[in-house]
Biopython code that builds the backbone (N, CA, C, O; Angstrom):
import numpy as np
from Bio.PDB.StructureBuilder import StructureBuilder

atoms = [
    (1, "MET", "N", (0.813, -0.843, -0.118)),
    (1, "MET", "CA", (-0.235, -0.140, 0.397)),
    (1, "MET", "C", (0.961, 1.400, 0.345)),
    (1, "MET", "O", (1.590, 1.923, 1.264)),
    (2, "PRO", "N", (0.880, 1.776, -1.235)),
    (2, "PRO", "CA", (1.822, 3.273, -1.261)),
    (2, "PRO", "C", (1.338, 4.143, -0.152)),
    (2, "PRO", "O", (0.223, 3.845, 0.276)),
    (3, "PHE", "N", (1.859, 5.019, 0.329)),
    (3, "PHE", "CA", (1.528, 6.146, 1.048)),
    (3, "PHE", "C", (2.528, 7.470, 0.504)),
    (3, "PHE", "O", (3.749, 7.584, 0.614)),
    (4, "VAL", "N", (1.578, 8.371, -0.090)),
    (4, "VAL", "CA", (2.253, 9.618, -0.940)),
    (4, "VAL", "C", (2.156, 10.946, 0.228)),
    (4, "VAL", "O", (1.093, 11.204, 0.794)),
    (5, "ASN", "N", (3.218, 11.595, 0.438)),
    (5, "ASN", "CA", (2.455, 12.956, 1.030)),
    (5, "ASN", "C", (3.082, 13.847, 0.351)),
    (5, "ASN", "O", (4.284, 13.780, 0.096)),
    (6, "ILE", "N", (2.177, 14.937, -0.072)),
    (6, "ILE", "CA", (2.556, 16.124, -1.086)),
    (6, "ILE", "C", (2.703, 17.213, 0.301)),
    (6, "ILE", "O", (2.419, 17.138, 1.496)),
    (7, "LYS", "N", (3.043, 17.786, -0.203)),
    (7, "LYS", "CA", (3.235, 19.266, 1.080)),
    (7, "LYS", "C", (3.682, 20.570, 0.152)),
    (7, "LYS", "O", (4.742, 20.822, -0.420)),
    (8, "ILE", "N", (2.588, 21.197, 0.233)),
    (8, "ILE", "CA", (2.967, 22.235, -0.508)),
    (8, "ILE", "C", (2.161, 23.750, 0.282)),
    (8, "ILE", "O", (1.221, 23.776, 1.076)),
    (9, "THR", "N", (2.933, 24.859, -0.286)),
    (9, "THR", "CA", (2.400, 26.007, 0.386)),
    (9, "THR", "C", (1.304, 26.588, 0.261)),
    (9, "THR", "O", (0.751, 26.809, -0.816)),
    (10, "ARG", "N", (0.737, 27.002, 1.765)),
    (10, "ARG", "CA", (-1.380, 27.798, 1.351)),
    (10, "ARG", "C", (-1.495, 28.182, 0.659)),
    (10, "ARG", "O", (-1.800, 29.240, 1.210)),
    (11, "GLU", "N", (-1.584, 28.465, -0.596)),
    (11, "GLU", "CA", (-1.285, 29.817, -1.274)),
    (11, "GLU", "C", (-2.658, 29.845, -2.862)),
    (11, "GLU", "O", (-2.713, 30.408, -3.955)),
    (12, "GLY", "N", (-3.360, 29.075, -2.230)),
    (12, "GLY", "CA", (-4.412, 29.099, -2.939)),
    (12, "GLY", "C", (-4.515, 27.826, -4.275)),
    (12, "GLY", "O", (-4.834, 28.219, -5.397)),
    (13, "ALA", "N", (-4.261, 26.522, -4.076)),
    (13, "ALA", "CA", (-4.270, 25.917, -4.641)),
    (13, "ALA", "C", (-6.168, 25.270, -4.647)),
    (13, "ALA", "O", (-6.809, 24.964, -3.642)),
    (14, "THR", "N", (-6.487, 25.243, -5.588)),
    (14, "THR", "CA", (-8.275, 24.813, -5.694)),
    (14, "THR", "C", (-8.265, 23.558, -5.260)),
    (14, "THR", "O", (-7.199, 23.124, -4.822)),
    (15, "ALA", "N", (-9.327, 22.784, -5.282)),
    (15, "ALA", "CA", (-9.810, 21.789, -4.834)),
    (15, "ALA", "C", (-9.833, 20.969, -6.244)),
    (15, "ALA", "O", (-9.490, 19.787, -6.260)),
    (16, "GLU", "N", (-10.127, 21.446, -7.077)),
    (16, "GLU", "CA", (-9.658, 20.539, -8.350)),
    (16, "GLU", "C", (-8.183, 20.633, -8.556)),
    (16, "GLU", "O", (-7.766, 19.731, -9.282)),
    (17, "GLN", "N", (-7.337, 21.403, -8.158)),
    (17, "GLN", "CA", (-5.924, 21.245, -8.275)),
    (17, "GLN", "C", (-5.835, 19.670, -7.969)),
    (17, "GLN", "O", (-5.770, 18.668, -8.681)),
    (18, "LYS", "N", (-5.867, 19.950, -6.342)),
    (18, "LYS", "CA", (-5.474, 18.904, -5.507)),
    (18, "LYS", "C", (-5.916, 17.574, -5.839)),
    (18, "LYS", "O", (-5.262, 16.574, -5.545)),
    (19, "ALA", "N", (-7.138, 17.545, -6.514)),
    (19, "ALA", "CA", (-7.974, 16.303, -6.928)),
    (19, "ALA", "C", (-6.958, 15.876, -8.044)),
    (19, "ALA", "O", (-6.515, 14.740, -7.873)),
    (20, "GLU", "N", (-6.428, 16.631, -9.304)),
    (20, "GLU", "CA", (-5.698, 16.113, -9.862)),
    (20, "GLU", "C", (-4.372, 15.828, -9.592)),
    (20, "GLU", "O", (-3.684, 15.207, -10.402)),
    (21, "LEU", "N", (-4.000, 16.172, -8.663)),
    (21, "LEU", "CA", (-2.504, 16.166, -7.955)),
    (21, "LEU", "C", (-2.739, 14.425, -7.718)),
    (21, "LEU", "O", (-2.117, 13.502, -8.243)),
    (22, "ILE", "N", (-3.930, 14.375, -6.680)),
    (22, "ILE", "CA", (-3.916, 13.201, -6.459)),
    (22, "ILE", "C", (-4.193, 12.052, -7.203)),
    (22, "ILE", "O", (-3.577, 10.987, -7.176)),
    (23, "ARG", "N", (-5.274, 12.385, -7.942)),
    (23, "ARG", "CA", (-5.466, 11.460, -9.255)),
    (23, "ARG", "C", (-4.125, 10.832, -10.249)),
    (23, "ARG", "O", (-3.925, 9.728, -10.755)),
    (24, "GLY", "N", (-3.293, 12.213, -10.239)),
    (24, "GLY", "CA", (-2.080, 11.892, -11.367)),
    (24, "GLY", "C", (-1.034, 10.797, -10.249)),
    (24, "GLY", "O", (-0.843, 9.604, -10.483)),
    (25, "VAL", "N", (-0.703, 11.235, -9.549)),
    (25, "VAL", "CA", (0.080, 10.631, -8.529)),
    (25, "VAL", "C", (-0.327, 9.044, -8.337)),
    (25, "VAL", "O", (0.526, 8.168, -8.481)),
    (26, "THR", "N", (-1.685, 8.745, -8.003)),
    (26, "THR", "CA", (-2.068, 7.308, -7.993)),
    (26, "THR", "C", (-1.738, 6.746, -9.307)),
    (26, "THR", "O", (-1.244, 5.626, -9.434)),
    (27, "GLU", "N", (-2.063, 7.673, -10.463)),
    (27, "GLU", "CA", (-1.493, 6.898, -11.590)),
    (27, "GLU", "C", (-0.383, 6.609, -12.459)),
    (27, "GLU", "O", (-0.204, 5.867, -13.424)),
    (28, "LEU", "N", (0.380, 7.529, -11.733)),
    (28, "LEU", "CA", (1.881, 6.857, -11.798)),
    (28, "LEU", "C", (2.107, 6.194, -11.182)),
    (28, "LEU", "O", (2.721, 5.304, -11.771)),
    (29, "LEU", "N", (1.980, 5.972, -10.058)),
    (29, "LEU", "CA", (2.496, 4.825, -9.268)),
    (29, "LEU", "C", (1.919, 3.332, -9.928)),
    (29, "LEU", "O", (2.493, 2.243, -9.915)),
    (30, "ARG", "N", (0.475, 3.715, -10.549)),
    (30, "ARG", "CA", (-0.505, 2.375, -11.230)),
    (30, "ARG", "C", (0.902, 2.139, -12.464)),
    (30, "ARG", "O", (1.332, 1.000, -12.645)),
    (31, "ASP", "N", (1.378, 3.098, -13.073)),
    (31, "ASP", "CA", (1.648, 2.865, -14.315)),
    (31, "ASP", "C", (3.400, 2.620, -14.211)),
    (31, "ASP", "O", (3.855, 1.961, -15.146)),
    (32, "VAL", "N", (4.092, 2.946, -13.487)),
    (32, "VAL", "CA", (5.558, 3.212, -12.938)),
    (32, "VAL", "C", (5.805, 1.762, -12.189)),
    (32, "VAL", "O", (6.414, 0.900, -12.822)),
    (33, "LEU", "N", (5.369, 1.492, -10.925)),
    (33, "LEU", "CA", (5.423, 0.555, -10.311)),
    (33, "LEU", "C", (4.464, -0.792, -10.301)),
    (33, "LEU", "O", (4.921, -1.856, -9.881)),
    (34, "GLY", "N", (2.870, -0.666, -10.874)),
    (34, "GLY", "CA", (2.510, -1.207, -11.053)),
    (34, "GLY", "C", (1.420, -1.132, -9.577)),
    (34, "GLY", "O", (0.517, -1.958, -9.443)),
    (35, "LYS", "N", (1.579, -0.433, -8.923)),
    (35, "LYS", "CA", (0.745, -0.655, -7.636)),
    (35, "LYS", "C", (-1.066, -0.368, -7.912)),
    (35, "LYS", "O", (-1.513, -0.094, -9.026)),
    (36, "ASN", "N", (-1.761, -0.475, -6.900)),
    (36, "ASN", "CA", (-2.882, -0.770, -6.859)),
    (36, "ASN", "C", (-3.470, 0.409, -6.455)),
    (36, "ASN", "O", (-3.200, 0.975, -5.396)),
    (37, "PRO", "N", (-4.587, 0.947, -7.599)),
    (37, "PRO", "CA", (-4.781, 2.308, -7.361)),
    (37, "PRO", "C", (-6.109, 2.403, -5.718)),
    (37, "PRO", "O", (-6.373, 3.328, -4.949)),
    (38, "ALA", "N", (-6.610, 0.979, -5.812)),
    (38, "ALA", "CA", (-7.118, 1.214, -4.636)),
    (38, "ALA", "C", (-6.669, 1.157, -3.155)),
    (38, "ALA", "O", (-7.234, 1.251, -2.065)),
    (39, "THR", "N", (-5.756, 1.016, -3.472)),
    (39, "THR", "CA", (-4.706, 0.987, -2.184)),
    (39, "THR", "C", (-3.791, 1.482, -1.822)),
    (39, "THR", "O", (-3.021, 1.182, -0.910)),
    (40, "THR", "N", (-3.808, 2.620, -2.801)),
    (40, "THR", "CA", (-2.512, 4.040, -2.755)),
    (40, "THR", "C", (-3.356, 5.016, -1.805)),
    (40, "THR", "O", (-4.577, 5.051, -1.647)),
    (41, "VAL", "N", (-2.252, 5.877, -1.158)),
    (41, "VAL", "CA", (-3.208, 6.570, -0.366)),
    (41, "VAL", "C", (-2.467, 8.420, -0.698)),
    (41, "VAL", "O", (-1.266, 8.404, -0.967)),
    (42, "VAL", "N", (-2.724, 8.961, -0.688)),
    (42, "VAL", "CA", (-2.296, 10.650, -0.967)),
    (42, "VAL", "C", (-2.908, 11.621, -0.127)),
    (42, "VAL", "O", (-4.104, 11.912, -0.112)),
    (43, "VAL", "N", (-1.830, 12.188, 0.702)),
    (43, "VAL", "CA", (-2.295, 13.232, 1.309)),
    (43, "VAL", "C", (-1.442, 14.395, 1.180)),
    (43, "VAL", "O", (-0.212, 14.372, 1.203)),
    (44, "ILE", "N", (-2.343, 15.640, 1.011)),
    (44, "ILE", "CA", (-2.026, 16.601, 0.798)),
    (44, "ILE", "C", (-2.315, 17.910, 1.995)),
    (44, "ILE", "O", (-3.384, 18.441, 2.295)),
    (45, "ASP", "N", (-0.677, 18.219, 2.611)),
    (45, "ASP", "CA", (-0.519, 18.929, 3.771)),
    (45, "ASP", "C", (-0.363, 20.523, 2.887)),
    (45, "ASP", "O", (-0.023, 20.679, 1.714)),
    (46, "GLU", "N", (-0.683, 21.417, 3.749)),
    (46, "GLU", "CA", (-0.690, 22.849, 2.786)),
    (46, "GLU", "C", (-0.618, 23.436, 4.318)),
    (46, "GLU", "O", (-1.338, 23.597, 5.304)),
    (47, "VAL", "N", (1.159, 23.720, 3.720)),
    (47, "VAL", "CA", (1.423, 24.554, 4.821)),
    (47, "VAL", "C", (1.755, 25.913, 4.842)),
    (47, "VAL", "O", (2.452, 26.325, 3.915)),
    (48, "ASP", "N", (1.328, 26.842, 5.882)),
    (48, "ASP", "CA", (1.842, 28.279, 5.431)),
    (48, "ASP", "C", (3.078, 28.897, 5.437)),
    (48, "ASP", "O", (4.066, 28.386, 5.964)),
    (49, "THR", "N", (3.077, 30.118, 4.804)),
    (49, "THR", "CA", (4.735, 30.269, 3.994)),
    (49, "THR", "C", (5.148, 30.597, 5.071)),
    (49, "THR", "O", (6.293, 30.212, 5.306)),
    (50, "ASP", "N", (4.356, 31.520, 6.307)),
    (50, "ASP", "CA", (5.322, 31.560, 7.779)),
    (50, "ASP", "C", (5.869, 30.619, 8.201)),
    (50, "ASP", "O", (6.712, 30.959, 9.031)),
    (51, "ASN", "N", (5.796, 29.065, 7.976)),
    (51, "ASN", "CA", (5.950, 27.804, 8.303)),
    (51, "ASN", "C", (7.134, 27.159, 7.369)),
    (51, "ASN", "O", (7.704, 26.121, 7.706)),
    (52, "TRP", "N", (7.384, 27.720, 6.419)),
    (52, "TRP", "CA", (7.812, 26.922, 5.919)),
    (52, "TRP", "C", (9.378, 27.979, 5.153)),
    (52, "TRP", "O", (9.201, 29.001, 4.491)),
    (53, "GLY", "N", (10.661, 27.441, 5.447)),
    (53, "GLY", "CA", (11.799, 28.215, 5.000)),
    (53, "GLY", "C", (12.300, 27.851, 4.277)),
    (53, "GLY", "O", (12.404, 26.628, 4.180)),
    (54, "ILE", "N", (13.022, 28.883, 3.163)),
    (54, "ILE", "CA", (14.250, 28.344, 2.391)),
    (54, "ILE", "C", (15.566, 29.222, 2.225)),
    (54, "ILE", "O", (15.531, 30.423, 1.957)),
    (55, "GLY", "N", (16.706, 28.502, 2.410)),
    (55, "GLY", "CA", (17.490, 29.454, 2.670)),
    (55, "GLY", "C", (17.709, 30.352, 4.038)),
    (55, "GLY", "O", (18.472, 31.309, 3.905)),
    (56, "GLY", "N", (17.233, 30.184, 5.090)),
    (56, "GLY", "CA", (17.216, 30.801, 6.073)),
    (56, "GLY", "C", (16.111, 31.810, 6.215)),
    (56, "GLY", "O", (16.099, 32.427, 7.280)),
    (57, "GLU", "N", (15.228, 32.073, 5.375)),
    (57, "GLU", "CA", (14.225, 32.714, 5.301)),
    (57, "GLU", "C", (12.676, 32.062, 5.292)),
    (57, "GLU", "O", (12.396, 31.083, 4.600)),
    (58, "THR", "N", (11.894, 32.618, 6.000)),
    (58, "THR", "CA", (10.503, 31.986, 5.649)),
    (58, "THR", "C", (10.209, 32.197, 4.106)),
    (58, "THR", "O", (10.908, 32.962, 3.441)),
    (59, "VAL", "N", (9.153, 31.495, 3.562)),
    (59, "VAL", "CA", (8.499, 31.944, 2.082)),
    (59, "VAL", "C", (7.570, 32.711, 2.041)),
    (59, "VAL", "O", (7.117, 32.796, 0.899)),
    (60, "THR", "N", (6.924, 33.491, 2.970)),
    (60, "THR", "CA", (6.730, 34.941, 3.267)),
    (60, "THR", "C", (7.553, 35.855, 3.123)),
    (60, "THR", "O", (7.197, 36.672, 2.275)),
    (61, "VAL", "N", (8.635, 36.087, 3.662)),
    (61, "VAL", "CA", (9.801, 37.127, 3.162)),
    (61, "VAL", "C", (10.443, 37.227, 2.125)),
    (61, "VAL", "O", (11.082, 38.217, 1.768)),
    (62, "ARG", "N", (10.313, 36.103, 1.497)),
    (62, "ARG", "CA", (11.140, 35.731, -0.110)),
    (62, "ARG", "C", (10.071, 35.921, -1.090)),
    (62, "ARG", "O", (10.400, 36.188, -2.246)),
    (63, "ARG", "N", (8.683, 35.808, -0.743)),
    (63, "ARG", "CA", (7.790, 36.458, -1.658)),
    (63, "ARG", "C", (7.964, 37.846, -1.891)),
    (63, "ARG", "O", (8.500, 38.453, -2.818)),
    (64, "LYS", "N", (7.302, 38.284, -0.681)),
    (64, "LYS", "CA", (7.818, 40.165, -0.529)),
    (64, "LYS", "C", (8.838, 40.565, -1.223)),
    (64, "LYS", "O", (8.782, 41.657, -1.789)),
    (65, "GLN", "N", (9.991, 39.744, -1.314)),
    (65, "GLN", "CA", (10.936, 40.342, -1.717)),
    (65, "GLN", "C", (11.181, 39.722, -3.348)),
    (65, "GLN", "O", (12.247, 39.472, -3.912)),
    (66, "GLY", "N", (10.329, 39.640, -3.653)),
    (66, "GLY", "CA", (10.308, 38.987, -5.057)),
    (66, "GLY", "C", (11.232, 37.831, -5.389)),
    (66, "GLY", "O", (12.053, 37.907, -6.303)),
    (67, "ARG", "N", (11.099, 36.900, -4.728)),
    (67, "ARG", "CA", (11.869, 35.640, -4.946)),
    (67, "ARG", "C", (11.348, 34.362, -4.781)),
    (67, "ARG", "O", (12.056, 33.375, -4.984)),
]
sb = StructureBuilder()
sb.init_structure("model")
sb.init_model(0)
sb.init_chain("A")
sb.init_seg("    ")
for serial, (resi, resn, name, xyz) in enumerate(atoms, 1):
    if name == "N":
        sb.init_residue(resn, " ", resi, " ")
    sb.init_atom(name, np.array(xyz, "f"), 0.0, 1.0, " ", f" {name:<3s}", serial, name[0])
structure = sb.get_structure()
């Protein structure tokens, strides 16, 4: 039973986009590894940009600086 955890920043991914990610990852595991879609679990965690850091800065700060 594959378990996939996708972490993205909370910046407005729509329900449709998240459903497409779940569908696409499930299909990829089926096609590449032969995993059963019925037992594939995909979880999407949305993280506030204040709680996500890159290069010693929060994503919030980086976005404000245009990076």
